[in-house]
C-alpha positions as CSV (number, residue, x, y, z in Angstrom):
1,M,14.4,29.5,42.0
2,L,11.3,29.4,39.8
3,A,8.4,31.6,40.7
4,S,5.6,30.4,38.4
5,A,4.7,28.0,35.5
6,E,2.0,28.5,32.9
7,L,0.9,26.0,30.3
8,L,0.6,27.4,26.7
9,E,-1.2,26.1,23.6
10,D,-3.0,23.2,25.4
11,G,0.3,22.0,26.8
12,Q,2.4,22.2,23.7
13,A,4.6,24.7,25.6
14,I,5.2,26.2,29.0
15,R,6.1,29.7,30.2
16,L,8.4,29.9,33.3
17,A,9.2,32.8,35.5
18,W,12.2,33.0,37.9
19,R,12.2,35.0,41.1
20,D,14.7,37.4,39.6
21,G,12.1,38.4,37.0
22,A,13.5,36.5,34.1
23,E,11.0,34.6,31.9
24,A,11.3,31.9,29.2
25,R,9.2,29.5,27.2
26,F,10.0,25.9,26.5
27,H,8.3,23.5,24.1
28,A,7.0,20.2,25.4
29,I,8.8,18.1,22.8
30,W,12.1,19.9,23.7
31,L,11.6,19.2,27.4
32,R,10.8,15.6,26.8
33,D,13.8,15.1,24.5
34,N,16.0,16.6,27.2
35,A,14.5,14.8,30.2
36,L,17.1,14.1,32.9
37,D,15.6,10.9,34.2
38,P,17.6,7.6,34.2
39,E,15.4,6.0,31.5
40,T,16.2,8.9,29.1
41,R,19.8,9.5,30.0
42,S,22.5,7.2,31.3
43,P,23.3,8.1,34.9
44,A,26.9,6.9,34.3
45,N,27.8,9.2,31.4
46,G,24.8,11.5,30.6
47,Q,24.3,10.1,27.1
48,R,20.8,9.9,25.7
49,L,19.3,6.3,25.8
50,I,16.3,6.9,23.5
51,T,15.9,8.3,20.0
52,L,13.4,11.0,19.0
53,G,11.4,8.2,17.3
54,D,10.8,6.8,20.8
55,I,9.0,10.0,21.8
56,P,5.3,10.3,20.7
57,P,5.0,13.1,18.2
58,E,1.8,14.3,20.0
59,T,3.7,14.8,23.2
60,R,2.4,17.6,25.4
61,I,2.6,18.7,29.0
62,A,-0.4,17.3,30.9
63,K,0.5,18.7,34.3
64,A,3.2,21.1,35.7
65,R,3.9,22.3,39.2
66,L,6.7,23.8,41.1
67,D,8.3,21.8,43.9
68,D,10.9,23.6,46.0
69,G,11.6,25.9,43.1
70,A,12.1,23.1,40.6
71,L,9.8,22.2,37.7
72,Q,7.8,19.0,37.9
73,V,6.3,17.9,34.6
74,T,4.0,15.1,33.5
75,F,4.0,14.3,29.8
76,A,1.0,13.0,27.9
77,P,0.4,10.5,26.4
78,E,3.2,8.6,28.1
79,G,2.2,9.7,31.6
80,K,5.9,10.2,32.3
81,A,6.9,12.5,35.2
82,V,10.2,14.4,35.0
83,S,11.9,17.0,37.3
84,Y,13.9,19.9,36.0
85,P,16.2,21.9,38.3
86,A,15.6,25.7,38.0
87,D,19.3,26.4,37.3
88,W,19.5,23.8,34.6
89,L,16.5,25.4,32.8
90,A,18.1,28.8,33.2
91,G,21.3,27.5,31.6
92,H,19.5,26.2,28.6
93,V,17.1,29.0,27.6
94,Y,16.5,29.3,23.9
95,D,13.6,31.8,24.0
96,R,15.4,35.1,23.3
97,A,15.4,37.9,20.8
98,G,18.6,36.9,19.0
99,P,21.6,34.6,19.4
100,G,24.0,37.3,20.5
101,R,27.7,36.7,20.9
102,L,29.1,33.9,23.0
103,A,29.7,35.4,26.4
104,E,33.2,34.0,26.6
105,A,34.5,35.7,23.5
106,E,36.0,39.2,24.1
107,L,37.2,41.2,21.1
108,W,40.4,43.1,21.4
109,D,43.0,45.2,19.5
110,C,46.4,46.7,20.0
111,S,45.3,47.9,23.5
112,L,45.5,44.3,24.7
113,D,48.4,44.0,27.2
114,P,49.7,40.5,26.8
115,E,50.9,40.5,30.4
116,T,47.3,40.5,31.5
117,A,46.8,37.1,29.8
118,T,50.1,35.6,31.1
119,G,50.7,32.7,33.5
120,D,53.8,31.4,35.3
121,F,55.0,28.2,33.7
122,A,55.6,26.3,36.9
123,E,52.3,27.4,38.5
124,V,50.3,26.6,35.4
125,M,52.0,23.2,35.0
126,A,51.1,22.4,38.6
127,G,47.4,22.6,37.7
128,G,44.6,23.9,39.9
129,A,43.5,27.5,39.9
130,A,46.6,28.8,37.9
131,L,45.9,26.4,35.0
132,R,42.2,27.2,35.2
133,D,42.8,30.9,34.9
134,W,45.3,30.5,32.1
135,L,43.0,28.4,30.1
136,A,40.2,30.9,30.7
137,H,42.3,33.5,29.0
138,V,42.5,31.3,25.9
139,R,38.7,30.8,25.9
140,R,38.0,34.5,26.3
141,L,40.7,36.1,24.2
142,G,41.9,33.2,22.0
143,F,45.4,34.0,23.3
144,A,47.6,33.6,26.4
145,K,51.3,33.7,27.3
146,L,53.5,31.7,29.6
147,T,56.7,33.0,31.3
148,G,59.5,31.4,33.3
149,G,59.7,28.1,31.4
150,P,62.8,25.9,30.9
151,T,64.9,26.6,27.8
152,E,65.1,23.0,26.7
153,S,64.0,21.4,23.4
154,G,60.6,19.9,23.6
155,A,59.4,21.8,26.6
156,L,56.4,23.1,24.6
157,L,54.9,19.6,24.8
158,R,54.5,20.0,28.5
159,V,52.3,23.1,27.8
160,V,49.9,21.0,25.7
161,E,50.0,18.0,28.0
162,A,48.7,20.2,30.8
163,F,45.3,20.3,29.1
164,G,45.2,17.9,26.2
165,Y,47.0,16.2,23.4
166,V,49.5,17.2,20.7
167,R,48.1,17.1,17.1
168,E,50.9,15.4,15.1
169,T,51.2,16.5,11.5
170,N,53.6,16.1,8.6
171,Y,55.8,18.6,10.5
172,G,56.1,16.0,13.3
173,R,55.0,16.3,16.9
174,W,56.7,19.7,16.9
175,F,58.7,21.8,14.4
176,E,61.6,24.2,14.5
177,V,61.0,27.9,13.6
178,R,64.4,29.2,12.7
179,T,66.3,30.2,9.5
180,E,67.0,27.3,7.2
181,V,68.8,27.1,3.8
182,N,66.3,26.1,1.1
183,P,63.3,26.2,3.5
184,S,60.2,24.2,2.9
185,N,58.1,27.0,4.5
186,L,58.6,30.7,4.6
187,A,58.3,30.6,8.4
188,Y,61.8,29.1,8.4
189,T,63.3,32.3,7.1
190,G,64.1,35.7,8.6
191,L,61.3,37.4,6.6
192,G,58.5,39.2,8.3
193,L,55.3,37.3,8.2
194,Q,51.8,38.9,7.8
195,A,49.5,37.9,10.6
196,H,47.8,34.6,9.6
197,T,46.2,31.5,10.8
198,D,48.2,28.3,10.4
199,N,47.6,25.4,8.2
200,P,44.4,26.6,6.4
201,Y,45.1,23.8,3.9
202,R,44.2,21.2,6.5
203,D,40.7,19.9,7.0
204,P,40.2,19.9,9.9
205,V,42.5,22.7,10.7
206,P,44.5,22.4,14.0
207,T,42.5,24.6,16.4
208,L,45.4,25.5,18.8
209,Q,49.0,26.4,18.2
210,V,51.8,26.8,20.7
211,L,55.0,28.7,20.0
212,Y,57.9,28.4,22.5
213,C,61.0,30.5,22.6
214,L,64.4,28.9,23.2
215,E,66.7,31.7,21.8
216,N,65.9,35.2,20.7
217,S,69.0,37.4,20.5
218,A,68.4,38.5,16.8
219,E,67.5,42.1,16.1
220,G,63.8,42.2,15.3
221,G,61.5,39.2,15.2
222,E,58.8,40.6,17.5
223,S,55.7,38.4,17.7
224,Q,52.3,39.9,16.7
225,V,48.8,38.6,17.4
226,V,45.6,39.9,15.8
227,D,42.0,39.1,16.9
228,G,40.6,37.7,13.6
229,F,37.1,37.9,15.0
230,N,37.5,41.6,15.7
231,A,38.9,42.1,12.1
232,A,36.0,40.2,10.6
233,E,33.5,42.2,12.7
234,R,35.2,45.5,11.5
235,L,34.7,44.3,8.0
236,R,31.0,43.4,8.6
237,A,30.3,46.8,10.2
238,E,31.8,48.9,7.4
239,D,31.0,46.6,4.4
240,P,28.3,44.0,5.1
241,A,28.2,42.9,1.5
242,G,31.9,42.4,1.5
243,F,31.7,40.3,4.7
244,D,29.0,38.2,3.0
245,M,31.3,37.7,0.0
246,L,34.1,36.2,2.1
247,A,31.6,34.2,4.2
248,G,29.5,33.0,1.3
249,H,32.2,31.7,-1.0
250,C,34.9,29.2,-0.5
251,A,38.6,30.0,-0.9
252,Q,41.1,27.3,-1.7
253,F,44.3,26.7,0.3
254,D,47.1,24.3,-0.5
255,Y,50.6,23.3,0.6
256,C,53.1,21.2,-1.3
257,G,56.3,21.8,0.7
258,S,57.9,18.4,-0.1
259,G,57.4,15.6,-2.6
260,D,55.4,13.4,-0.2
261,V,52.9,16.1,1.0
262,S,50.0,17.6,-0.9
263,L,47.5,19.3,1.4
264,Q,44.3,21.1,0.2
265,A,41.2,22.5,1.8
266,R,38.2,24.4,0.4
267,R,36.7,26.7,3.1
268,P,35.5,30.3,3.4
269,M,37.9,32.8,4.8
270,I,35.2,33.8,7.3
271,E,33.0,31.0,8.7
272,T,29.7,31.7,10.4
273,A,27.0,29.7,12.0
274,P,23.5,29.9,10.5
275,D,22.6,32.6,13.0
276,G,25.5,34.7,11.7
277,Q,27.8,34.3,14.7
278,L,31.5,34.0,13.8
279,T,32.9,30.5,14.2
280,A,36.3,30.6,12.4
281,V,38.6,32.7,10.3
282,R,41.1,31.3,7.8
283,F,43.5,33.9,6.5
284,N,46.9,33.0,5.1
285,N,48.1,34.8,2.0
286,R,51.1,32.4,1.6
287,S,48.9,29.4,1.3
288,T,45.9,30.7,-0.6
289,A,45.6,28.9,-4.0
290,P,43.8,30.3,-7.0
291,I,40.2,31.0,-6.0
292,T,37.8,29.4,-8.4
293,D,34.5,29.1,-6.4
294,V,33.5,32.7,-6.9
295,P,31.3,33.4,-10.0
296,Y,32.8,35.7,-12.6
297,E,30.3,38.5,-11.9
298,H,31.3,38.5,-8.2
299,M,35.1,38.1,-8.4
300,S,35.9,41.8,-8.4
301,A,33.8,42.4,-5.3
302,Y,35.2,39.4,-3.6
303,Y,38.8,40.6,-4.2
304,A,37.8,44.1,-2.9
305,A,36.6,42.5,0.3
306,Y,39.6,40.2,0.5
307,R,41.9,43.3,0.1
308,R,40.0,45.2,2.8
309,L,40.2,42.3,5.3
310,G,44.0,42.2,4.7
311,Q,44.2,46.0,5.3
312,I,42.3,45.6,8.6
313,V,44.6,42.7,9.6
314,D,47.7,44.9,8.8
315,D,46.3,47.9,10.6
316,P,48.8,48.6,13.5
317,A,45.8,49.4,15.7
318,M,44.7,45.7,15.5
319,A,48.0,44.0,16.6
320,A,49.3,43.3,20.1
321,T,53.1,43.1,19.7
322,F,55.7,41.6,22.1
323,K,59.1,40.0,22.0
324,L,59.4,36.5,23.4
325,E,62.3,35.8,25.7
326,P,63.9,32.4,26.2
327,G,61.6,30.2,28.2
328,E,58.5,32.2,27.2
329,S,55.7,30.9,25.0
330,F,52.2,31.7,23.8
331,I,49.2,29.9,22.6
332,V,46.6,31.0,20.1
333,D,43.1,29.7,19.1
334,N,44.1,29.0,15.5
335,T,40.4,29.4,14.3
336,R,40.3,33.0,15.6
337,V,43.6,34.6,16.4
338,L,46.2,35.4,13.6
339,H,49.8,35.5,14.5
340,G,52.8,37.0,12.7
341,R,56.2,38.5,13.2
342,T,58.4,41.3,12.2
343,G,61.5,40.5,10.1
344,Y,64.8,39.8,11.7
345,A,68.4,39.7,10.8
346,A,69.7,36.2,10.2
347,S,73.2,37.3,11.3
348,G,74.3,39.0,14.5
349,G,72.0,36.9,16.7
350,S,69.7,33.9,16.7
351,R,66.0,33.3,16.9
352,W,64.9,29.8,17.7
353,L,61.3,28.9,18.4
354,Q,59.6,25.6,18.5
355,G,55.9,25.1,17.6
356,C,53.3,22.4,17.9
357,Y,49.5,22.0,17.4
358,A,46.7,20.9,19.6
359,D,42.9,21.1,19.7
360,K,40.4,23.2,21.6
361,D,38.2,20.3,22.6
362,G,40.8,19.1,25.1
363,L,41.5,22.6,26.4
364,L,37.8,23.4,26.9
365,S,37.1,20.1,28.5
366,T,39.9,20.6,31.0
367,L,38.7,24.1,31.7
368,R,35.1,23.0,32.4
369,V,36.3,20.3,34.8
370,L,38.5,22.8,36.7
371,E,35.7,25.3,36.8
372,A,33.3,22.7,38.2
373,A,35.7,21.5,40.9
C-alpha cells in the first residue's frame, strides 16, 4: 500500500512512499508511456496501442492522489486520468543506486549438491508444482537434474515438451553422444571434454541443452557442470582489466563438421549488458577460431585473460561432478553453465547419452504461468 505521493519538478516527476518505508521516484513521461488503461494497452493481450509519438513531449503530472493505496494520476496537457496499483509500481521501480544482480541468479561452485536441484521424471512431467519447482532450479542455478525416467530412445524430447519446444539443428531434433568411428565432433569420442558451452558458432546460440542417459556402464565418463557466471565474476574480481578484454572484444567460433555445414559466429566470450551485468558466456576451446578482432597491442593481454578464464573453469573447486545413471538427465542454461565430462574407456562398458536443444523463452514463460497460478 502507498503512504504518500509528492509532485517534483512542476509535475515532471513524482516521489512515492510505501507503508513499509520504501521510496521511489517516477518520471511523468515514463508513467504515461506505461499507462495501464484500455486506450493505451490492449485488454486482451497487454500490448501497447500507442507509440511514443502519440504522447505529448511536454507531458507532466497535473494532479496525483492516493485512492485505497493505489496512485491516481491526471496527465497534462491530455487531461488523461490513469490508476496504478501499488504492487505494480513496486515491481517496476527504476530509482535505485545501481542495477545489482538479477535476484533469480545464484552463483555456485563445487559445493553445489546436484541432488538439491533434482526432480522426479514422472512428477515433473505431470506438471503443476513439481514442474514449477524444477524449472525454478534452472532459472536460479542454470542447471537441474531429473531421475527415474524411462530408458528409451527419444525420451529426452518429453523433457523439453514439458515447458517448450525443441530447437532443431543440423544435428537433428536430437543427437547421439557415444563413441563413433571417424566422429564429426569430439563429443562422439571417449576423450574427456573441458567444461564448455555448446554451439558457440551459432547465432543465436541454443539457450538450453538437455543430456539424457540411456546407458552408462563404462569406467569414467562423469558429468561436470561449472557456473560460467561465477567463473566470469572470479575473473572480474581478480583482474578487472582482463575481464574487460574478454567482454570488450569479439572472439570467433566456427564448425565445419561435414561438407554441407559451415557455421560461424562472432561474439565476446563474456557478454554483459550496458550496466555491466553478465548476460552470457561463450567458452568452447574446440570451436574457437583464430581471433582477429583484438588489436595487436592488446592481443597478449587478451590471451592472458583467456588463459586465466580457462584456469578458473578447470579449477576443481568450480565443478559439480556426478555420474548419470540410465533414465537420468540434466538440463543447463547454455548461456551460463558450462558442461563437460571426464574421459572414459571405449571398451569394457558403454556410455550412451542423447542430447537436444531448446530455448529459455519457453521455459521462463511456462515458469511464470505456473507461478501466477
